[in-house]
C-alpha positions in Angstrom: 68.6 35.0 122.6 69.3 38.4 124.5 72.5 39.9 122.0 76.0 40.3 124.4 78.1 42.9 123.3 81.7 41.9 122.5 83.0 42.8 126.5 79.8 41.0 127.8 80.4 38.1 125.4 84.2 37.6 126.4 82.9 37.2 129.9 80.2 34.9 129.8 82.6 32.3 127.3 85.4 31.9 129.4 83.6 28.6 130.5 81.1 26.0 130.6 80.7 22.6 132.5 79.2 21.0 129.3 80.2 22.3 125.9 78.5 20.9 123.0 80.0 21.2 119.2 76.7 21.7 116.5 73.6 23.6 117.4 71.4 21.2 115.0 68.4 18.9 116.3 70.9 16.6 117.7 72.8 19.2 119.8 69.9 20.8 120.6 68.3 18.4 122.4 70.9 17.3 124.1 71.5 20.8 125.4 67.5 20.7 126.5 68.4 17.1 128.3 71.1 18.3 130.4 69.3 21.4 131.6 66.4 19.3 132.3 68.5 17.0 134.1 69.5 20.0 135.9 72.7 21.3 134.0 72.6 25.0 133.6 76.1 25.7 132.3 75.7 24.4 128.9 76.9 26.4 125.6 75.5 25.1 122.2 78.4 26.5 119.3 76.9 26.7 116.0 79.1 27.9 113.4 76.5 29.2 110.8 74.7 32.4 111.5 71.6 30.6 112.0 70.9 27.4 113.1 69.8 24.0 110.7 71.5 24.7 107.6 73.1 21.4 108.2 71.3 18.3 107.8 68.6 19.0 110.2 66.8 22.2 107.8 67.8 18.9 105.2 65.9 16.2 106.2 62.7 14.2 105.0 61.4 14.6 108.7 60.3 10.5 109.1 59.9 9.3 111.9 59.6 5.3 112.8 59.6 2.5 115.5 59.8 0.2 112.4 63.7 -1.1 112.7 65.4 -4.5 112.3 67.7 -3.9 115.6 66.8 -3.6 119.0 68.7 -0.2 120.0 67.3 1.4 116.9 63.7 0.3 118.3 64.4 1.3 122.1 65.5 4.7 120.8 61.9 5.2 118.9 59.8 4.1 121.7 61.5 6.6 123.4 61.2 9.5 120.9 57.7 9.5 118.9 56.0 9.6 122.5 58.1 12.3 122.5 57.3 14.0 119.7 53.4 13.3 120.6 53.7 15.1 123.7 56.0 17.9 122.3 53.6 21.0 121.5 52.6 20.5 125.3 55.3 19.7 127.3 58.1 22.2 125.0 55.3 25.0 124.3 56.4 24.9 121.1 55.5 23.3 117.9 56.8 20.1 116.6 54.7 19.5 113.7 54.1 15.9 114.8 51.8 13.7 112.3 51.2 10.2 112.9 50.0 9.3 109.3 52.0 5.8 109.6 55.0 4.3 107.6 53.6 1.8 105.2 56.6 -1.0 103.9 55.3 -2.3 100.7 56.7 -6.1 100.5 56.7 -7.7 96.6 58.5 -11.0 98.0 58.8 -13.9 100.1 62.1 -12.4 101.3 60.7 -9.3 102.1 57.7 -10.8 103.7 60.1 -12.8 106.2 62.3 -9.8 106.7 58.7 -8.1 107.6 57.9 -10.8 109.9 61.4 -10.9 111.7 61.3 -7.2 112.3 57.6 -7.5 113.7 58.5 -10.1 116.2 61.3 -7.8 117.5 59.0 -4.6 117.9 56.4 -6.6 119.6 58.6 -7.8 122.1 60.1 -4.7 122.6 56.9 -2.8 123.6 55.8 -1.4 120.2 52.1 -2.0 120.1 51.1 0.0 117.0 52.3 -1.9 114.5 51.0 -4.6 112.0 51.8 -7.3 109.6 49.5 -6.5 106.2 48.1 -8.5 103.5 48.1 -7.3 99.9 44.5 -6.1 100.2 45.1 -4.1 103.6 48.1 -2.6 101.8 45.8 -1.5 98.5 43.3 -0.1 101.3 45.8 1.9 103.1 47.0 3.9 99.5 44.7 2.5 96.8 46.7 4.7 93.8 49.9 2.0 94.2 50.3 -0.5 91.7 49.5 -3.6 93.3 49.6 -6.7 90.4 52.9 -7.5 92.1 52.4 -6.8 96.1 52.7 -9.5 98.5 52.0 -7.6 101.8 53.6 -4.8 104.2 54.2 -3.4 107.6 51.9 -0.2 108.7 52.8 0.9 112.0 50.3 4.0 112.8 52.7 5.9 115.3 54.8 6.5 112.8 55.1 9.6 110.6 56.4 13.0 110.0 58.1 16.1 112.5 59.3 19.5 111.1 62.6 18.9 111.6 63.6 22.5 112.3 60.5 23.7 114.5 61.7 20.6 117.0 65.3 21.7 116.7 63.8 25.2 117.8 61.8 24.1 120.3 64.4 22.2 122.1 67.2 25.2 121.8 64.7 27.7 123.3 63.9 25.5 126.5 67.2 24.7 127.1 68.3 28.8 126.6 65.1 29.2 129.3 66.9 27.6 131.7 70.2 28.8 131.4 72.0 27.1 128.2 73.9 29.5 126.1 73.9 29.7 122.2 76.9 31.0 120.4 76.3 31.4 116.7 78.3 32.0 114.2 81.7 30.6 115.8 83.5 27.9 114.6 85.1 25.4 116.6 89.2 25.7 115.2 90.8 23.6 118.2 89.4 20.9 121.0 92.0 21.5 124.0 93.4 18.8 126.1 95.6 17.7 129.3 96.4 15.3 131.7 92.8 15.0 132.8 91.2 14.9 129.4 89.5 17.6 127.2 89.9 21.1 128.8 88.3 23.6 126.5 87.7 24.7 122.6 88.9 27.2 120.2 86.9 29.3 118.5 86.7 32.1 115.7 85.2 34.2 119.0 87.5 33.0 121.4 88.4 30.2 123.7 86.3 28.6 126.0 87.5 26.3 129.2 85.1 23.4 130.0 85.7 19.3 131.1 82.9 18.1 129.7 82.8 18.1 125.3 80.1 16.7 123.3 80.5 16.3 119.7 77.3 16.8 117.7 78.7 18.2 114.3 76.6 15.7 112.0 78.4 14.9 108.9 81.2 17.3 110.4 82.1 14.9 113.0 85.0 13.2 111.9 86.4 16.3 110.9 85.6 17.5 114.7 86.7 14.5 116.0 90.1 14.9 114.6 90.4 17.7 116.2 91.0 16.1 119.5 93.0 13.1 117.8 89.7 10.6 117.5 89.5 8.9 114.7 85.6 8.7 114.0 84.6 6.4 111.0 81.6 8.9 109.9 81.6 9.7 106.4 79.4 12.3 105.0 76.7 10.6 102.1 74.6 13.0 100.0 70.6 12.6 99.5 68.3 14.1 97.6 64.6 14.8 97.8 62.3 16.2 95.1 59.0 17.9 96.1 56.0 18.0 93.6 54.1 20.9 92.7 50.7 20.6 94.5 48.9 17.3 93.2 45.8 16.2 94.5 46.1 12.3 93.2 46.9 11.2 96.2 45.8 11.6 99.8 47.5 14.4 101.6 46.9 11.9 104.6 48.8 9.0 103.0 51.2 7.2 105.3 55.1 7.8 104.1 55.2 4.4 101.9 58.4 2.4 101.4 58.5 0.5 98.1 60.8 -2.4 99.4 61.5 -3.6 95.9 63.3 -0.4 94.8 63.9 2.0 97.8 62.1 4.3 96.1 59.6 5.9 99.4 57.2 9.4 99.1 54.7 10.9 101.9 52.8 14.1 101.9 54.3 17.6 101.5 52.5 20.7 101.8 49.9 20.6 99.0 51.8 17.5 97.2 54.5 14.9 97.7 58.4 14.9 98.8 59.9 12.0 96.7 63.1 10.4 97.9 65.6 7.1 96.8 69.1 6.2 97.8 71.3 6.1 95.0 73.4 3.2 95.7 75.9 4.9 93.3 76.4 7.8 95.4 79.9 8.3 97.2 81.1 9.5 100.1 81.7 13.5 100.5 80.5 16.7 101.3 78.8 17.2 97.8 75.5 19.4 98.7 74.6 20.7 95.1 71.7 18.9 93.9 72.0 16.6 90.9 69.1 17.2 88.4 69.9 14.2 86.9 68.1 12.8 90.2 64.7 13.7 89.3 64.7 11.1 86.2 66.0 8.1 88.5 63.5 9.0 91.2 60.7 9.7 88.7 61.4 6.0 87.2 60.9 4.3 90.2 58.2 6.3 91.4 56.1 6.0 88.5 56.7 2.3 88.2 55.1 1.8 92.1 52.7 4.9 91.7 51.6 5.2 88.3 49.3 8.4 88.8 52.5 9.8 89.6 53.2 10.7 85.9 50.5 13.2 86.1 53.0 15.8 88.6 54.8 18.2 88.1 58.4 18.7 89.3 60.1 22.4 89.4 63.8 21.4 89.6 64.5 24.6 91.6 62.4 23.6 94.4 64.5 20.1 94.7 67.5 19.9 97.2 70.5 18.1 98.7 71.5 16.9 102.7 73.9 15.0 104.0 73.8 12.0 106.1 76.3 11.0 108.6 76.9 7.5 107.8 79.2 4.8 110.2 80.4 1.6 108.7 77.1 -0.4 110.9 74.5 2.6 109.7 74.1 2.8 114.2 74.9 5.7 115.9 78.2 6.5 118.0 76.5 7.4 121.5 79.0 8.2 124.4 82.6 8.7 126.0 85.5 8.5 124.0 87.1 6.0 127.6 90.6 7.1 125.9 90.0 11.0 125.9 87.8 11.6 129.4 85.2 14.2 129.1 84.6 13.7 125.3 81.6 12.2 123.8 79.9 11.7 120.8 76.6 11.6 119.1 77.1 10.9 115.8 77.0 9.0 112.8 73.4 8.4 112.5 72.7 7.4 109.1 69.5 9.1 108.3 68.0 8.8 111.7 69.1 11.5 113.5 66.1 13.7 113.4 63.6 10.9 114.8 66.1 9.8 117.2 67.1 13.1 118.6 65.1 13.0 121.9 66.3 9.5 122.6 69.9 10.8 121.9 69.8 13.9 124.1 68.4 11.8 127.1 71.1 8.9 126.6 74.0 11.7 126.6 72.3 13.7 129.4 72.4 10.6 131.2 76.2 9.2 130.5 77.2 12.7 131.3 75.6 13.5 134.8 74.6 9.8 135.8 77.8 7.9 134.0 75.0 5.1 132.7 71.7 5.3 130.9 68.5 2.5 130.8 67.3 3.8 127.3 69.8 1.4 125.5 72.7 -0.3 125.7 75.0 1.9 125.4 78.3 -0.8 125.2 76.8 -1.7 122.0 76.9 1.6 120.3 80.1 3.0 122.0 82.9 4.2 119.9 85.3 1.4 121.5 83.1 -1.2 119.0 84.6 -0.1 115.9 88.2 -1.7 116.9 86.6 -4.1 118.5 85.0 -5.1 115.9 81.6 -5.5 117.0 79.6 -4.0 114.5 75.7 -3.5 115.3 74.3 -6.3 112.7 72.4 -3.9 109.9 70.6 -4.6 106.5 71.7 -1.9 104.3 69.4 -3.5 101.4 66.4 -1.9 102.9 65.2 1.6 104.6 
């Protein structure tokens, strides 16, 4: 974006039809989809000097349609084809690699869970998912320890993307259509009047606007409080460990999830990226990597992938990021009905990157048209928490 002088910035930032707080992949997608829908006066406010320093840049980048809830499946059925066409349509690389997700089941309970999900996924229109027998799993990833494998589930259109590249494509296309990006600006207040929201105060000056979208990721709860909205989103640290170049597992391997422990891995560069969601982790803005995590993830990793014992890990290359968790592990999408003009796109609980296209589309639909046919937005609405209508989820399985 062309640099603006202080005077130009003051003149151009007096107002915007839509103010998006947070310039990560979700906020960038919202801006893109708004401009796609014809809205040109869009301002994205990013508190950092560069985008993607929050959860976007720390993500594992996985995308999947193998979910247990209908809203998540439907969001994936929009998002994954979007990623598939991203490079051509957007003119920017998205890094989509459809190498699949492989769920590895080790008992009948796991298989029953996968069968139930498979039925929902197929009914929703997913055509590339298959239930697997033990031999099928072993054929896909022969390096796995297989003595206890009961079967699995595999979807060939699942895979991974480059979150930073997708974010960049979204925001660049949005700016080509007239959206503005204001970096190094923190929102310090959300202004309201009798009609609802009416603008924001930032460290670079005030901006007036009747529509504000909270896309602040793990910091969404703090942003919502600026509008006196109690949003139940908490930050939760997740850590990732890359190996050094490693030839014992194919770089074409799918993302593999061991359902018995939650350990999962995927190819990354010339090695593997290792992950495990530590159940002892507690909420908080903890962004430092804990070296003790390496032994935890390797212990579970070697148990399922014995050749991992030969891999080298450099602790200095490992990192931590933040999930934005809600009580039911589903996002909060749509308006705060008690505060007209204030919209939420928060609480993705680890699925923000993969569902960013659908999120942008849903928010643009709601803002421009007042409704969206992509998902049941009432089901994912803010009011569900006060009403006790939480979306069913299975937190025990990734």
